[in-house]
C-alpha positions in Angstrom: 245.9 46.8 16.0 248.0 49.2 18.1 248.4 49.7 21.9 249.3 53.2 23.0 251.2 54.3 26.2 247.9 54.9 28.1 246.7 51.4 27.4 244.1 52.3 24.7 243.8 49.8 21.9 243.3 51.2 18.3 241.8 49.0 15.6 241.0 49.7 12.0 238.7 47.8 9.7 238.2 47.9 5.9 234.6 49.0 6.1 233.7 50.3 9.6 236.5 52.9 10.2 238.7 53.3 13.3 237.9 52.2 16.8 239.6 53.3 20.0 239.0 51.0 23.0 239.9 52.3 26.5 238.8 50.5 29.7 235.3 49.4 29.0 234.4 52.2 26.6 234.7 52.0 22.8 235.0 55.1 20.7 234.1 54.6 17.0 235.1 57.0 14.3 233.8 56.3 10.8 235.9 57.5 7.9 234.8 58.4 4.4 234.5 55.5 2.0 238.2 54.9 1.7 239.9 51.7 2.7 242.6 51.9 5.4 245.8 50.2 4.4 248.3 51.1 7.2 248.5 53.0 10.4 251.1 54.3 12.9 250.9 55.8 16.3 253.3 58.8 16.3 253.6 61.5 18.9 250.4 60.3 20.6 248.4 60.7 17.4 247.1 57.9 15.2 247.8 58.3 11.5 245.7 56.0 9.1 246.8 55.9 5.5 244.2 54.9 3.0 244.1 53.3 -0.4 243.2 56.5 -2.1 246.2 58.3 -0.7 244.6 60.2 2.1 245.9 60.4 5.7 243.4 60.4 8.5 244.8 61.9 11.6 243.2 61.0 15.0 244.1 63.0 18.0 243.2 61.5 21.4 242.9 64.9 23.1 240.3 66.0 20.6 238.6 62.7 19.9 238.2 63.9 16.4 240.0 63.4 13.1 241.0 65.3 10.1 241.7 64.1 6.6 244.8 65.2 4.7 245.8 64.5 1.1 249.2 62.8 1.0 252.0 65.1 -0.4 253.1 62.7 -3.1 252.5 62.9 -6.9 251.7 59.5 -8.2 248.8 57.8 -10.0 249.3 54.7 -7.8 247.5 53.8 -4.6 249.1 53.9 -1.1 250.3 50.6 0.4 252.2 51.7 3.5 253.8 54.7 5.2 256.3 55.4 8.0 256.6 58.7 9.8 259.8 59.9 11.4 260.9 63.2 13.1 263.0 64.2 10.0 260.8 63.0 7.1 258.2 60.5 6.0 258.2 57.5 3.8 255.3 56.6 1.5 255.1 53.2 -0.3 252.8 53.0 -3.3 251.9 50.4 -5.8 254.6 51.9 -8.0 257.4 53.5 -6.0 258.8 54.4 -2.6 258.9 58.2 -1.8 260.6 60.2 1.0 259.2 63.6 1.9 260.8 66.1 4.3 260.3 69.8 4.8 262.3 70.7 1.6 261.4 68.1 -1.1 259.8 64.9 -2.1 261.9 62.3 -3.9 261.6 58.8 -5.2 264.1 56.6 -3.4 263.3 53.1 -4.7 262.8 52.8 -8.4 264.6 52.0 -11.6 264.4 53.5 -15.1 262.5 50.6 -16.7 260.1 49.4 -14.1 258.2 50.7 -11.1 259.2 48.9 -7.8 256.1 48.5 -5.6 256.6 48.3 -1.9 254.0 46.6 0.3 255.2 47.5 3.8 257.7 49.7 5.6 258.8 48.9 9.2 261.4 50.3 11.6 264.4 47.9 12.0 266.3 50.0 14.6 266.6 53.7 15.1 266.6 55.4 11.6 267.1 52.1 9.8 264.0 50.8 8.1 263.0 47.8 6.0 260.9 48.2 2.8 259.4 44.9 1.6 257.8 44.5 -1.8 257.8 43.0 -5.2 261.6 43.4 -5.7 262.6 42.0 -2.4 263.5 43.5 1.0 265.5 46.7 1.1 267.3 48.3 4.0 266.9 52.1 4.2 268.7 54.7 6.3 267.5 58.2 6.4 266.4 58.8 2.8 268.7 56.4 1.1 268.6 52.7 0.1 271.6 51.0 1.8 271.2 47.6 0.2 268.9 45.0 -1.1 268.9 42.2 1.5 267.0 39.5 -0.3 266.9 40.1 -4.1 264.7 37.2 -5.3 262.3 37.0 -2.3 258.8 38.3 -2.8 257.4 39.1 0.7 253.7 39.6 1.2 254.0 40.5 4.9 256.7 41.7 7.3 256.4 42.1 11.1 258.7 43.2 13.8 258.5 41.4 17.1 259.1 43.0 20.5 262.6 41.6 20.7 263.5 43.4 17.5 263.4 40.2 15.4 261.8 40.5 12.0 259.4 37.9 10.5 258.8 37.8 6.8 256.1 35.8 5.0 256.6 34.9 1.3 254.5 34.5 -1.8 257.1 32.5 -3.7 258.7 30.5 -0.9 256.6 28.5 1.5 256.3 29.7 5.0 257.5 32.3 7.4 261.2 33.3 7.7 263.2 35.2 10.3 265.7 37.9 9.3 269.2 37.3 10.9 272.3 39.2 9.8 270.7 40.2 6.5 269.8 36.6 5.7 266.5 34.6 5.8 266.2 31.5 7.9 263.1 29.3 8.3 261.1 30.3 11.3 260.0 27.5 13.6 258.3 28.7 16.8 259.3 26.9 20.0 
């Protein structure tokens, strides 16, 4: 669920497509049979990435959408993406890619195994977090700065309005908060 600057609420579902709710009106846009996995509001346009590596682009001014094939060469499915002014990140079930106007490159992988990434979020400015099977990695521009939590297997990551980051785990019980590149148990007040 996203809220844009004009107060419209955007919602995606696995089977029914994308909905835009503004005031008392609901605009429904059905997509082809392709499961949405992530979405981002960028430059007043909604981008919805799908399991089969398509990008559905919704423009509020046109109230229409177009489908684009993602510019990455992989057999794996799309898990997440993050768009920036200088380039875009695409997380798949196998690797993390960075694409700019000049090239596409893998930025999170090793020679022996693929490193799947579940979710990419903005930490602050051009610094991002990529959470997946091999832990949580901090990214800057198109480079991996460091691996924050090496043995942690997150299954969800979320940034709060106060820039705090919550991470849920598969192999540790509960929800944790990221502070100074360390995880602390999160206990709501």
